[in-house]
N, C-alpha and C positions, 0 to 999 in steps of 0.2 A: 626483446628486439622489436623495433618499429620498422616494418618493411625492409629488414636487413640493416637498419641503422641503429645505433646505440640509443637506448632510452634510459631514463632515470628510474630510481626505485619508486618514485611517485607514480610513474606510468604503470609499473607492475602492480602496485597496490590498488590503484584505481581500476585497472583492467580486470583483475582477477577477483575482485570483491563480489560477494553474493548479496550485499546489502541493497535495499531499494533506495535508500537515501545516503549519500556520501557528502560529508562536510569537510572540505579541505581548508585548513587554516595555515597561515604562514606570512612572513614578511614580504615586502615588495621585492620583486625579482627573485622569488624563491623557486620559481619554476612550476608552480602548481597549475597555472592556466595553460602553459605550454604542454604539460603532461596530459591534462584532461582533453585538450584538443586532439592530441595524438590518439588517445583512447577512442574518442568519438569518430575519428577518421577510420580507425580499425573496425569499429562496430558497423560503420556505414558500408564498408567494403564487404564485410562478412554476412550482413543481413539485408536481403533485398526488400524493397518497398517499405522502407522505414522513414519516419519523419523525425528528424533530430533538430531541436530548437535551442539555439544559443542566445541568451538574453543579457542585455546590458541596461544600465539605467537610462541611457539615451543613445541616439544614433552617433553623435560625435564621439561619445565614449566608446562605442563599439568599434568605430573606424580606427580610432587611435590605439585601441587595445587589442581585444580578443580577435577581431577580424584581421588586423594586421599580422598577428601571430599566425593565424590560420593560413593566410596567403603566403607567408614566408615558409611555413612547413610544406605547403603545396608546391612551391617553386623549388625547394631544395631536395625533394624526394621524388625522383622519377618513377619508381614503382607505384607510388601513390597516385601520381598524376595520370598514369595510364588507366587507372580505375575511374577517373572522373570524366564525365562526358562534357560538362561545361560549367562555367561560373558566370552567373548573371550579376554583373556589377551593380546595376541600378536596384535590383531586388535583393541583392546580397544572399544569393542562393547557390550552393554547390549541388549539381545534379550528377549522380553516379550512373554508370551504365546499367546497374542492377535496379534502377528506378528509386533508389534511396535518395533523399535530399537532406542537406544541412542548411538551415535557414538562420540568419542573424537578425534578431528583432528586438525592439523595445516597445513598451506599452505605457500609455498615458495614465491609465487608471485600471481598477479592478474589472470594470465592465468591459474595457477593451481587451483585457487578458482572457475573457471568456470565449473569445473567438478562436476556433481551431483546436485540434487535439494532436498529440504527438506520442512517440514511443520513448524518446529520451529527451531529457531537459538538462541544460547546463545554465545556471545563473551565475554569471561572472560578477565579481565585486558585489557580492550579495548584500553587503551593508548599505549600498546605495539604492537598492530596489525596495520599493514599498512592500510591506508585509502582505497586504491584501492582494496585491498583484501576484506575488509569489504563491499565495494560497490558491488562487484561481488557476494558475498554471500547473501547480502540483496536482490538483484534482483531475486535470485532463492529461496527465502523463501516465502511460501504461507500465513502463518497464523500470526505468532508472532515473533518479534525480541527483545531479551533482551540483554542488555550490563551491565557490571559492571566495574567501574573505581574508582581509589583512589581519584582523584581530578577531577574537572570540565574539561572535555576534549573538543577537537575540535568537537566531535560528537554533543554535546549539542548545540553549536553555529550553526552547520550545520542544525540540526533538526529545530531550531527556524527560521533560514533563509529560510528553505524549506517551512515551514508553511506560512511565510510572502510572499514568491514568489507565492505560490499557491493562496493566498488571492488576490494578485495583479492581477494574471492571471484571476481569476474568475471575478473580477471587470472589467477588460479590456474586457473579453468575453461578460459580461452583457452589457457594454456600446456599444460594437460593434453590439450586437443584437438590442439594442434600436435604434442605428443609421441606421441599416439595415431596421427596421420597419418604421422609419421615412421616409427613402428614398422611400420605397414602397408606403407609403401614398402620398408623393409628386408626385411620378410618376403617381399614379392613378388620383390625382387631375389634373395634367397636361393633362392626356389623356381625362378626362371629359371636360376640358376647350377647348381643341383642337377640340373635337367633336362638342361643341357648336359653335365655330368659323366657322367650316365647314358648319354647318347647316345654320348659318346666311349668309355666302357667297352664298350658294345654293339658298336661298330665294331671295337674291338681284339680282342674275343673271336670275331668272325666270321671264317671261313677266307678266305684270299686266293685270287685266281683260279688261281694256280699250284698251290695245294694242293687245289683242287677237282677231283675226278675221279669217274668212275662206271664200272662194269664192265658190259659188255653181252655176254651169251653168245649165240652163234649156234647154234641148235639143229641146223643142217645139218652141223656139224662132229662131231657125236656119232654 
């Protein structure tokens, strides 16, 4: 349920996920953007002093798409509207009474995307957003990243490759650790053997009892 209103299964799956990165794929008008906005409104109300950034490929795209959907949800849901202190139309920012904000932005290049940090990120129509821009935004997002795209995008492949790379690295690190422990065991064994060899050499060089003698001079014989 979304503030007492009916929500789709997409809302439920996006809201309750524990994943850091969520990739939503589907056809046009499949409801993915609407569901993600509902999720972000819920997170905004439940978590004070958060920064939530919704990104589009450009401002006209934002205004005609995801921002329009957000304004419709805001207008149609009175319980939600009661949680929102104001909407700055020129800056495209929802400000909540708990000091959380939802901002709608676009970025011209990767350098531009380096400005600002956030707790939640939603990249709408991710196929139209430059990969370098996305990377800089993702690096500066603390909690959750959501994307929506019409078809399977390069992001899906990237995320899978990233998981594979991390798995390989973990295995390599584990193997390196095992090799390191084996080396330490061998070094310790060599040290023990060397000590035993030194002890044997010392015993061989020491005189035997039959060879040991001393001369005592009696002063009375002189």
